[in-house]
A tleap script that builds the chain and sets N, CA, C and O, in Angstrom:
source leaprc.protein.ff14SB
mol = sequence {
  NMET GLY VAL VAL LEU LEU ILE VAL THR LEU
  PHE LEU SER TYR THR GLY TYR LEU LEU PRO
  TRP ASP GLN LEU ALA PHE TRP ALA ILE THR
  VAL GLY THR ASN ILE LEU SER ALA MET PRO
  ILE ILE GLY LYS ARG VAL ARG PHE GLU SER
  LEU GLY GLY ASN VAL VAL GLY ALA ASN ALA
  LEU LEU ARG PHE TYR VAL LEU HIE CYS VAL
  VAL LEU PRO LEU ILE ALA ILE MET LEU ILE
  ALA VAL HIE PHE TRP ARG VAL GLN LYS ASP
  GLY GLY LEU THR VAL ARG GLU GLU PRO GLU
  GLY ASP ASP GLU LYS GLY CLEU
}
set mol.1.N position { 33.597 17.499 88.556 }
set mol.1.CA position { 31.891 16.789 89.381 }
set mol.1.C position { 31.094 16.433 88.115 }
set mol.1.O position { 30.159 15.632 88.126 }
set mol.2.N position { 31.790 17.476 86.370 }
set mol.2.CA position { 30.676 17.516 85.872 }
set mol.2.C position { 30.629 16.217 85.508 }
set mol.2.O position { 29.752 15.396 85.779 }
set mol.3.N position { 31.791 16.047 84.769 }
set mol.3.CA position { 32.064 14.642 83.744 }
set mol.3.C position { 31.675 13.867 84.562 }
set mol.3.O position { 31.037 12.890 84.172 }
set mol.4.N position { 31.898 14.027 85.754 }
set mol.4.CA position { 31.167 12.495 86.512 }
set mol.4.C position { 29.267 12.550 86.779 }
set mol.4.O position { 28.518 11.574 86.822 }
set mol.5.N position { 28.935 13.855 86.906 }
set mol.5.CA position { 27.688 13.725 86.092 }
set mol.5.C position { 26.834 13.464 84.608 }
set mol.5.O position { 25.791 13.053 84.100 }
set mol.6.N position { 27.999 13.975 84.399 }
set mol.6.CA position { 27.272 13.685 82.716 }
set mol.6.C position { 27.081 12.449 82.432 }
set mol.6.O position { 26.007 11.930 82.127 }
set mol.7.N position { 28.643 11.688 82.574 }
set mol.7.CA position { 28.868 9.422 82.938 }
set mol.7.C position { 27.435 9.293 82.809 }
set mol.7.O position { 26.688 8.546 82.177 }
set mol.8.N position { 27.254 10.480 83.793 }
set mol.8.CA position { 25.637 9.341 85.114 }
set mol.8.C position { 24.762 9.434 84.849 }
set mol.8.O position { 24.001 8.508 85.130 }
set mol.9.N position { 24.202 10.674 84.082 }
set mol.9.CA position { 23.369 10.774 83.160 }
set mol.9.C position { 23.316 9.937 81.250 }
set mol.9.O position { 22.343 9.477 80.651 }
set mol.10.N position { 24.499 10.026 80.890 }
set mol.10.CA position { 24.381 8.524 80.000 }
set mol.10.C position { 24.047 7.307 80.089 }
set mol.10.O position { 23.568 6.472 79.321 }
set mol.11.N position { 24.367 7.335 81.126 }
set mol.11.CA position { 24.045 5.781 81.644 }
set mol.11.C position { 22.497 6.046 82.786 }
set mol.11.O position { 22.109 5.179 83.569 }
set mol.12.N position { 22.084 6.887 82.682 }
set mol.12.CA position { 20.558 6.891 81.990 }
set mol.12.C position { 19.885 6.939 81.377 }
set mol.12.O position { 18.759 6.452 81.273 }
set mol.13.N position { 20.627 7.719 80.696 }
set mol.13.CA position { 19.929 7.577 79.062 }
set mol.13.C position { 19.710 6.156 78.591 }
set mol.13.O position { 18.765 5.764 77.906 }
set mol.14.N position { 20.779 5.399 79.085 }
set mol.14.CA position { 21.209 4.482 78.308 }
set mol.14.C position { 20.324 2.861 79.317 }
set mol.14.O position { 19.982 1.933 78.584 }
set mol.15.N position { 20.100 2.728 80.605 }
set mol.15.CA position { 19.444 2.369 80.926 }
set mol.15.C position { 18.241 2.468 80.558 }
set mol.15.O position { 17.851 1.318 80.351 }
set mol.16.N position { 17.228 3.375 80.309 }
set mol.16.CA position { 15.460 4.088 80.039 }
set mol.16.C position { 15.681 3.308 78.679 }
set mol.16.O position { 14.683 2.599 78.543 }
set mol.17.N position { 16.744 3.076 77.360 }
set mol.17.CA position { 16.146 3.208 76.106 }
set mol.17.C position { 15.533 1.450 76.328 }
set mol.17.O position { 14.466 1.200 75.769 }
set mol.18.N position { 16.209 0.325 77.115 }
set mol.18.CA position { 15.395 -0.935 77.402 }
set mol.18.C position { 13.193 -0.589 77.578 }
set mol.18.O position { 12.157 -0.784 76.942 }
set mol.19.N position { 13.590 -0.102 78.652 }
set mol.19.CA position { 12.765 0.056 79.309 }
set mol.19.C position { 10.987 0.042 78.043 }
set mol.19.O position { 10.052 -0.567 78.563 }
set mol.20.N position { 10.735 0.558 76.842 }
set mol.20.CA position { 10.145 0.591 76.259 }
set mol.20.C position { 9.884 -0.552 75.450 }
set mol.20.O position { 9.079 -0.659 74.525 }
set mol.21.N position { 11.285 -2.040 76.287 }
set mol.21.CA position { 10.825 -3.274 75.496 }
set mol.21.C position { 10.130 -3.666 74.321 }
set mol.21.O position { 9.179 -4.447 74.328 }
set mol.22.N position { 10.929 -2.756 72.635 }
set mol.22.CA position { 10.836 -3.082 71.608 }
set mol.22.C position { 11.386 -3.487 71.043 }
set mol.22.O position { 12.321 -3.868 71.747 }
set mol.23.N position { 11.642 -3.888 69.632 }
set mol.23.CA position { 12.161 -4.045 68.995 }
set mol.23.C position { 13.302 -3.150 68.826 }
set mol.23.O position { 14.378 -3.727 68.984 }
set mol.24.N position { 13.354 -2.317 68.641 }
set mol.24.CA position { 14.396 -1.635 69.143 }
set mol.24.C position { 15.015 -1.823 69.699 }
set mol.24.O position { 15.856 -2.670 69.397 }
set mol.25.N position { 15.063 -0.901 71.416 }
set mol.25.CA position { 15.537 -0.934 72.471 }
set mol.25.C position { 16.228 -2.653 72.913 }
set mol.25.O position { 17.107 -2.904 73.738 }
set mol.26.N position { 15.800 -3.186 72.422 }
set mol.26.CA position { 16.520 -4.614 72.009 }
set mol.26.C position { 17.461 -4.605 71.538 }
set mol.26.O position { 18.480 -4.157 72.063 }
set mol.27.N position { 17.392 -5.085 70.440 }
set mol.27.CA position { 18.675 -4.382 69.287 }
set mol.27.C position { 19.644 -3.888 69.669 }
set mol.27.O position { 20.722 -4.473 69.563 }
set mol.28.N position { 19.520 -2.533 70.283 }
set mol.28.CA position { 20.157 -1.697 70.633 }
set mol.28.C position { 21.099 -1.915 71.453 }
set mol.28.O position { 22.258 -1.534 71.290 }
set mol.29.N position { 20.371 -3.007 73.097 }
set mol.29.CA position { 20.919 -3.007 73.332 }
set mol.29.C position { 22.248 -4.114 73.658 }
set mol.29.O position { 23.228 -4.341 74.367 }
set mol.30.N position { 21.363 -4.597 72.472 }
set mol.30.CA position { 22.186 -6.226 72.168 }
set mol.30.C position { 23.223 -5.663 72.201 }
set mol.30.O position { 23.970 -5.868 73.157 }
set mol.31.N position { 23.574 -4.821 71.219 }
set mol.31.CA position { 24.296 -3.902 70.154 }
set mol.31.C position { 25.884 -3.769 71.076 }
set mol.31.O position { 26.967 -4.329 70.909 }
set mol.32.N position { 25.377 -2.707 72.132 }
set mol.32.CA position { 26.148 -1.737 73.417 }
set mol.32.C position { 26.182 -2.876 74.079 }
set mol.32.O position { 27.408 -2.922 74.173 }
set mol.33.N position { 25.671 -4.248 74.847 }
set mol.33.CA position { 26.753 -4.859 75.719 }
set mol.33.C position { 27.665 -6.187 74.551 }
set mol.33.O position { 28.397 -7.141 74.815 }
set mol.34.N position { 27.189 -5.660 73.363 }
set mol.34.CA position { 28.471 -6.329 72.688 }
set mol.34.C position { 29.307 -6.167 72.566 }
set mol.34.O position { 30.275 -6.902 72.372 }
set mol.35.N position { 29.119 -4.554 72.689 }
set mol.35.CA position { 30.746 -3.947 71.852 }
set mol.35.C position { 31.700 -3.791 73.979 }
set mol.35.O position { 32.879 -3.676 74.314 }
set mol.36.N position { 29.925 -3.908 75.106 }
set mol.36.CA position { 31.088 -4.069 76.182 }
set mol.36.C position { 32.768 -5.582 76.194 }
set mol.36.O position { 33.976 -5.754 76.357 }
set mol.37.N position { 31.424 -6.228 75.872 }
set mol.37.CA position { 31.937 -8.290 75.321 }
set mol.37.C position { 33.324 -7.936 74.515 }
set mol.37.O position { 34.040 -8.833 74.069 }
set mol.38.N position { 33.611 -6.637 74.382 }
set mol.38.CA position { 35.412 -6.479 73.220 }
set mol.38.C position { 36.184 -6.303 74.377 }
set mol.38.O position { 37.384 -6.477 74.162 }
set mol.39.N position { 35.960 -6.080 75.277 }
set mol.39.CA position { 36.623 -5.062 76.871 }
set mol.39.C position { 38.095 -6.362 76.803 }
set mol.39.O position { 38.021 -7.556 77.094 }
set mol.40.N position { 39.123 -5.710 76.399 }
set mol.40.CA position { 40.105 -7.565 76.897 }
set mol.40.C position { 39.781 -7.667 78.560 }
set mol.40.O position { 39.448 -6.846 79.415 }
set mol.41.N position { 40.080 -9.221 78.550 }
set mol.41.CA position { 39.772 -9.706 80.083 }
set mol.41.C position { 38.344 -10.234 80.643 }
set mol.41.O position { 37.672 -11.253 80.799 }
set mol.42.N position { 38.351 -8.296 80.908 }
set mol.42.CA position { 36.751 -8.807 81.909 }
set mol.42.C position { 35.769 -8.381 80.651 }
set mol.42.O position { 34.845 -8.805 81.345 }
set mol.43.N position { 35.207 -8.004 79.626 }
set mol.43.CA position { 34.811 -7.894 78.490 }
set mol.43.C position { 33.397 -8.633 78.632 }
set mol.43.O position { 32.267 -8.147 78.679 }
set mol.44.N position { 33.836 -9.993 78.686 }
set mol.44.CA position { 32.135 -11.033 78.267 }
set mol.44.C position { 31.953 -11.100 80.252 }
set mol.44.O position { 30.773 -11.431 80.369 }
set mol.45.N position { 32.110 -11.059 80.648 }
set mol.45.CA position { 31.857 -11.010 82.374 }
set mol.45.C position { 30.876 -9.700 82.690 }
set mol.45.O position { 29.738 -9.782 83.152 }
set mol.46.N position { 31.471 -8.660 82.389 }
set mol.46.CA position { 30.879 -7.453 82.571 }
set mol.46.C position { 29.852 -7.635 81.128 }
set mol.46.O position { 28.864 -6.902 81.158 }
set mol.47.N position { 29.903 -7.979 80.648 }
set mol.47.CA position { 28.630 -7.746 79.999 }
set mol.47.C position { 27.160 -8.991 80.661 }
set mol.47.O position { 25.943 -8.879 80.508 }
set mol.48.N position { 27.897 -9.987 81.326 }
set mol.48.CA position { 26.884 -11.238 81.551 }
set mol.48.C position { 26.311 -10.172 82.911 }
set mol.48.O position { 25.197 -9.941 83.381 }
set mol.49.N position { 27.260 -9.850 83.125 }
set mol.49.CA position { 26.688 -9.460 84.717 }
set mol.49.C position { 25.751 -7.947 83.805 }
set mol.49.O position { 24.921 -7.438 84.559 }
set mol.50.N position { 25.775 -7.721 83.331 }
set mol.50.CA position { 25.131 -6.505 82.647 }
set mol.50.C position { 23.269 -7.006 82.013 }
set mol.50.O position { 22.188 -6.440 81.852 }
set mol.51.N position { 23.830 -8.321 81.849 }
set mol.51.CA position { 22.299 -8.479 81.200 }
set mol.51.C position { 21.286 -9.368 82.534 }
set mol.51.O position { 20.066 -9.265 82.659 }
set mol.52.N position { 22.444 -10.420 83.620 }
set mol.52.CA position { 21.925 -11.134 84.122 }
set mol.52.C position { 21.795 -12.234 83.186 }
set mol.52.O position { 21.032 -13.029 83.735 }
set mol.53.N position { 22.246 -12.825 81.727 }
set mol.53.CA position { 22.835 -13.692 81.224 }
set mol.53.C position { 22.915 -13.863 80.278 }
set mol.53.O position { 22.892 -12.774 79.705 }
set mol.54.N position { 23.030 -14.793 79.475 }
set mol.54.CA position { 24.299 -14.102 78.084 }
set mol.54.C position { 23.627 -13.705 77.004 }
set mol.54.O position { 24.219 -13.565 75.933 }
set mol.55.N position { 21.754 -13.372 77.184 }
set mol.55.CA position { 20.920 -12.847 76.011 }
set mol.55.C position { 20.427 -11.824 76.741 }
set mol.55.O position { 20.442 -11.738 77.969 }
set mol.56.N position { 19.849 -10.801 75.714 }
set mol.56.CA position { 19.118 -10.274 76.658 }
set mol.56.C position { 17.547 -10.505 76.184 }
set mol.56.O position { 16.971 -10.526 75.096 }
set mol.57.N position { 17.052 -10.709 77.931 }
set mol.57.CA position { 15.569 -11.085 78.790 }
set mol.57.C position { 14.687 -10.913 79.289 }
set mol.57.O position { 13.862 -10.138 78.806 }
set mol.58.N position { 14.542 -11.327 80.054 }
set mol.58.CA position { 13.744 -10.635 81.823 }
set mol.58.C position { 14.458 -10.047 82.359 }
set mol.58.O position { 14.330 -8.892 82.767 }
set mol.59.N position { 15.961 -11.247 82.516 }
set mol.59.CA position { 16.743 -10.222 83.704 }
set mol.59.C position { 17.044 -9.111 83.537 }
set mol.59.O position { 17.229 -8.371 84.503 }
set mol.60.N position { 17.192 -8.631 82.105 }
set mol.60.CA position { 18.695 -7.807 82.257 }
set mol.60.C position { 17.122 -6.434 81.562 }
set mol.60.O position { 17.425 -5.272 81.293 }
set mol.61.N position { 16.000 -6.823 81.453 }
set mol.61.CA position { 14.689 -5.709 81.755 }
set mol.61.C position { 14.754 -5.824 83.137 }
set mol.61.O position { 14.189 -4.832 83.598 }
set mol.62.N position { 15.198 -6.604 84.106 }
set mol.62.CA position { 14.880 -6.452 86.108 }
set mol.62.C position { 15.699 -4.731 85.760 }
set mol.62.O position { 15.258 -3.589 85.631 }
set mol.63.N position { 17.242 -5.438 85.710 }
set mol.63.CA position { 18.673 -5.069 85.309 }
set mol.63.C position { 18.187 -3.585 85.655 }
set mol.63.O position { 17.975 -3.056 86.746 }
set mol.64.N position { 18.059 -2.971 84.013 }
set mol.64.CA position { 18.309 -1.867 83.571 }
set mol.64.C position { 17.209 -1.495 84.322 }
set mol.64.O position { 17.799 -0.707 85.061 }
set mol.65.N position { 16.127 -1.462 84.676 }
set mol.65.CA position { 14.677 -0.669 85.362 }
set mol.65.C position { 15.729 -0.673 86.845 }
set mol.65.O position { 16.626 0.169 86.807 }
set mol.66.N position { 15.677 -1.390 87.878 }
set mol.66.CA position { 16.603 -0.637 89.146 }
set mol.66.C position { 17.536 0.098 88.975 }
set mol.66.O position { 17.784 0.918 89.859 }
set mol.67.N position { 18.182 0.054 88.036 }
set mol.67.CA position { 19.469 1.008 87.660 }
set mol.67.C position { 19.278 2.055 87.342 }
set mol.67.O position { 20.029 2.977 87.663 }
set mol.68.N position { 18.056 2.229 86.509 }
set mol.68.CA position { 17.419 3.351 86.185 }
set mol.68.C position { 16.006 4.147 87.055 }
set mol.68.O position { 15.890 5.353 86.841 }
set mol.69.N position { 15.194 3.627 87.799 }
set mol.69.CA position { 14.451 4.080 88.136 }
set mol.69.C position { 15.123 4.447 89.964 }
set mol.69.O position { 14.662 5.311 90.710 }
set mol.70.N position { 16.288 3.494 90.287 }
set mol.70.CA position { 16.494 3.896 91.810 }
set mol.70.C position { 18.677 3.977 91.854 }
set mol.70.O position { 19.387 4.937 92.155 }
set mol.71.N position { 18.952 3.026 91.564 }
set mol.71.CA position { 20.660 2.951 91.987 }
set mol.71.C position { 20.896 4.562 91.095 }
set mol.71.O position { 20.789 5.483 91.904 }
set mol.72.N position { 21.109 4.933 90.029 }
set mol.72.CA position { 21.257 5.924 88.999 }
set mol.72.C position { 21.034 6.930 89.804 }
set mol.72.O position { 21.936 7.413 90.487 }
set mol.73.N position { 19.377 7.520 89.827 }
set mol.73.CA position { 18.889 8.161 90.521 }
set mol.73.C position { 19.491 8.762 91.800 }
set mol.73.O position { 19.424 9.986 91.921 }
set mol.74.N position { 20.120 7.976 92.844 }
set mol.74.CA position { 20.754 7.804 94.333 }
set mol.74.C position { 21.760 8.253 93.834 }
set mol.74.O position { 22.182 9.235 94.444 }
set mol.75.N position { 22.372 7.941 92.927 }
set mol.75.CA position { 23.453 8.533 92.948 }
set mol.75.C position { 23.769 10.039 91.850 }
set mol.75.O position { 24.889 10.550 91.840 }
set mol.76.N position { 22.653 10.580 91.016 }
set mol.76.CA position { 22.582 11.319 89.923 }
set mol.76.C position { 22.133 12.722 91.565 }
set mol.76.O position { 22.703 13.797 91.752 }
set mol.77.N position { 21.317 12.287 92.174 }
set mol.77.CA position { 20.812 13.327 93.684 }
set mol.77.C position { 22.264 13.223 93.910 }
set mol.77.O position { 22.854 13.858 93.036 }
set mol.78.N position { 23.320 12.485 95.016 }
set mol.78.CA position { 24.388 12.675 95.455 }
set mol.78.C position { 25.171 13.439 95.198 }
set mol.78.O position { 25.692 14.227 95.987 }
set mol.79.N position { 25.364 13.338 94.143 }
set mol.79.CA position { 26.670 13.877 93.626 }
set mol.79.C position { 26.674 15.609 93.306 }
set mol.79.O position { 27.410 16.594 93.351 }
set mol.80.N position { 25.386 15.210 92.981 }
set mol.80.CA position { 24.337 16.984 91.926 }
set mol.80.C position { 24.696 17.266 93.747 }
set mol.80.O position { 25.814 17.781 93.725 }
set mol.81.N position { 24.336 17.175 94.940 }
set mol.81.CA position { 24.343 17.631 95.648 }
set mol.81.C position { 25.713 17.812 96.397 }
set mol.81.O position { 25.531 18.307 97.509 }
set mol.82.N position { 26.586 17.641 96.207 }
set mol.82.CA position { 28.261 17.456 95.700 }
set mol.82.C position { 28.602 18.392 95.469 }
set mol.82.O position { 29.356 19.159 96.068 }
set mol.83.N position { 27.862 18.483 94.155 }
set mol.83.CA position { 28.322 19.870 92.812 }
set mol.83.C position { 27.434 21.389 93.667 }
set mol.83.O position { 27.828 22.555 93.701 }
set mol.84.N position { 26.570 20.980 94.076 }
set mol.84.CA position { 25.661 22.637 94.145 }
set mol.84.C position { 26.483 22.685 96.147 }
set mol.84.O position { 26.741 23.862 96.403 }
set mol.85.N position { 26.787 21.916 97.136 }
set mol.85.CA position { 27.905 21.865 98.198 }
set mol.85.C position { 29.743 23.218 97.180 }
set mol.85.O position { 30.508 24.172 97.317 }
set mol.86.N position { 29.383 22.341 96.506 }
set mol.86.CA position { 31.179 22.946 96.219 }
set mol.86.C position { 30.867 24.470 95.534 }
set mol.86.O position { 31.101 25.586 96.000 }
set mol.87.N position { 30.279 24.096 94.310 }
set mol.87.CA position { 29.380 26.184 94.272 }
set mol.87.C position { 29.694 26.301 94.815 }
set mol.87.O position { 30.911 26.474 94.761 }
set mol.88.N position { 29.036 26.356 95.993 }
set mol.88.CA position { 28.502 27.473 97.670 }
set mol.88.C position { 29.800 27.814 98.149 }
set mol.88.O position { 30.181 28.962 98.382 }
set mol.89.N position { 31.021 25.891 98.403 }
set mol.89.CA position { 31.504 26.601 99.354 }
set mol.89.C position { 32.827 27.082 98.136 }
set mol.89.O position { 33.441 27.555 99.092 }
set mol.90.N position { 33.413 27.261 97.387 }
set mol.90.CA position { 34.131 27.745 96.736 }
set mol.90.C position { 33.300 29.646 96.007 }
set mol.90.O position { 33.536 30.014 94.856 }
set mol.91.N position { 32.508 30.405 96.889 }
set mol.91.CA position { 31.751 31.561 95.985 }
set mol.91.C position { 30.477 31.320 95.794 }
set mol.91.O position { 29.638 31.878 96.500 }
set mol.92.N position { 30.177 30.566 94.940 }
set mol.92.CA position { 29.192 30.986 94.171 }
set mol.92.C position { 29.386 31.210 93.203 }
set mol.92.O position { 30.472 30.942 92.688 }
set mol.93.N position { 28.016 32.028 92.314 }
set mol.93.CA position { 27.761 32.576 90.967 }
set mol.93.C position { 28.786 33.917 91.213 }
set mol.93.O position { 29.913 34.146 90.775 }
set mol.94.N position { 28.256 34.380 91.744 }
set mol.94.CA position { 28.961 35.779 92.238 }
set mol.94.C position { 29.536 36.138 91.977 }
set mol.94.O position { 30.431 35.607 92.633 }
set mol.95.N position { 30.434 37.483 90.803 }
set mol.95.CA position { 31.323 38.842 91.599 }
set mol.95.C position { 31.270 39.232 92.483 }
set mol.95.O position { 30.302 39.499 93.195 }
set mol.96.N position { 32.754 39.393 92.672 }
set mol.96.CA position { 32.847 40.005 93.696 }
set mol.96.C position { 32.821 41.472 93.528 }
set mol.96.O position { 33.622 41.601 92.602 }
set mol.97.N position { 32.484 42.462 93.777 }
set mol.97.CA position { 32.716 44.233 93.414 }
set mol.97.C position { 33.289 44.271 93.963 }
set mol.97.O position { 33.179 43.786 95.090 }
set mol.98.N position { 34.551 45.034 93.420 }
set mol.98.CA position { 35.867 45.817 94.083 }
set mol.98.C position { 35.798 47.482 95.073 }
set mol.98.O position { 35.622 48.623 94.647 }
set mol.99.N position { 36.013 46.998 96.443 }
set mol.99.CA position { 35.497 48.396 97.045 }
set mol.99.C position { 35.248 49.765 95.676 }
set mol.99.O position { 35.737 49.697 94.548 }
set mol.100.N position { 34.438 50.824 96.167 }
set mol.100.CA position { 34.740 52.160 95.262 }
set mol.100.C position { 35.485 53.406 96.088 }
set mol.100.O position { 35.300 53.925 97.188 }
set mol.101.N position { 36.439 53.622 94.968 }
set mol.101.CA position { 37.113 55.208 95.360 }
set mol.101.C position { 38.365 54.332 95.160 }
set mol.101.O position { 39.421 54.803 95.583 }
set mol.102.N position { 38.384 53.392 94.705 }
set mol.102.CA position { 40.082 53.037 94.234 }
set mol.102.C position { 39.788 53.169 92.711 }
set mol.102.O position { 39.049 52.462 92.026 }
set mol.103.N position { 40.475 54.145 92.378 }
set mol.103.CA position { 40.553 53.980 90.492 }
set mol.103.C position { 41.597 53.769 90.007 }
set mol.103.O position { 42.635 54.081 90.590 }
set mol.104.N position { 41.589 53.379 89.212 }
set mol.104.CA position { 42.346 52.836 88.137 }
set mol.104.C position { 43.520 53.417 88.003 }
set mol.104.O position { 44.517 52.696 87.982 }
set mol.105.N position { 43.693 55.266 87.846 }
set mol.105.CA position { 43.859 55.840 87.878 }
set mol.105.C position { 44.752 56.392 88.789 }
set mol.105.O position { 45.666 57.062 88.308 }
set mol.106.N position { 44.685 56.242 90.180 }
set mol.106.CA position { 45.531 56.819 91.280 }
set mol.106.C position { 44.491 58.379 92.002 }
set mol.106.O position { 44.535 58.816 93.152 }
set mol.107.N position { 43.680 58.870 90.864 }
set mol.107.CA position { 43.759 59.840 91.513 }
set mol.107.C position { 42.785 60.712 92.909 }
set mol.107.O position { 43.192 61.776 93.374 }
savepdb mol mol.pdb
quit
């Protein structure tokens, strides 16, 4: 669960990087999506779908904004709720005390 939450956090950071809409963000997203296109077989399609076209433009900004502000926070909230539920179900963070009177020496 922790690894999935980490990945969602990384996606939140990545999608939020484009939102200032400056040169640094533009080129970072361009490089990142070009790395996506290097995946065998599905790379070009994944890049096209993530940008909403072939170039970083208004469609990419809209998609990244919706992912950053709506989709990924909802996923993160659901995963955090499941994580808290699992921690509680598995006994929480407390250490159980042993009953008094049990001595290691057997006296």
